[in-house]
C-alpha positions in Angstrom: 11.5 -4.9 8.0 11.2 -3.6 4.5 11.8 0.1 3.7 8.4 0.3 2.1 6.8 -0.7 5.4 8.6 2.0 7.3 8.0 4.8 4.8 4.4 3.6 4.4 3.8 3.8 8.1 5.3 7.3 8.3 3.3 8.5 5.3 0.1 7.2 6.8 0.8 8.9 10.1 1.5 12.2 8.3 -1.7 11.8 6.4 -3.7 11.2 9.5 -2.4 14.5 11.0 -3.1 16.4 7.8 -6.6 14.9 7.6 -7.2 16.0 11.2 -5.8 19.5 10.8 -7.7 20.0 7.6 -10.9 18.9 9.3 -10.4 21.2 12.3 -9.5 24.2 10.2 -12.0 23.5 7.4 -9.2 23.4 4.8 -10.5 20.8 2.4 -7.3 20.7 0.4 -5.2 19.8 3.4 -7.8 17.2 4.4 -7.8 15.7 0.9 -4.0 15.6 0.9 -4.2 13.9 4.3 -6.6 11.2 3.0 -4.4 10.7 -0.1 -1.3 10.3 2.0 -3.1 7.8 4.3 -4.1 5.7 1.3 -0.6 5.8 -0.3 1.0 4.9 3.1 -1.3 1.9 3.3 -0.4 0.9 -0.2 3.3 1.2 0.5 2.9 -0.9 3.6 1.1 -3.7 1.6 3.9 -3.7 -0.9 6.4 -4.0 1.9 4.5 -6.9 3.4 4.5 -8.6 -0.1 8.2 -8.1 -0.5 8.8 -9.6 3.0 6.6 -12.6 2.1 8.4 -13.2 -1.1 11.8 -13.1 0.7 10.6 -15.5 3.3 8.8 -17.9 1.0 10.0 -17.5 -2.6 8.7 -20.8 -3.9 5.3 -20.4 -2.5 5.1 -16.8 -3.9 6.3 -18.0 -7.3 3.6 -20.7 -7.3 0.9 -18.2 -6.4 2.1 -15.8 -9.1 2.1 -18.5 -11.7 -1.4 -19.6 -10.7 -2.8 -16.0 -10.9 -1.1 -15.6 -14.3 -2.6 -18.8 -15.6 -6.1 -17.8 -14.4 -5.8 -14.3 -15.9 -4.5 -15.8 -19.2 -7.5 -18.2 -19.3 -9.9 -15.2 -18.7 -8.1 -13.3 -21.6 -7.8 -10.2 -19.4 -4.2 -9.6 -20.2 
């Protein structure tokens, strides 16, 4: 398992606790920080999953990245 997935899960868990504590105490700053940590934890988990997929299937990942790059280039977004 990728390190990002572990730290992401931990950060998401801490965020859930902060969100709950902030909600119970009426502390909006703590609640907002909890929501932020939950979102950042989910993002770290997604990055970890992507890294795992690239390691397991490098050629498929390269083909997908090339296809996305081609489409973005044709749309002139970059």
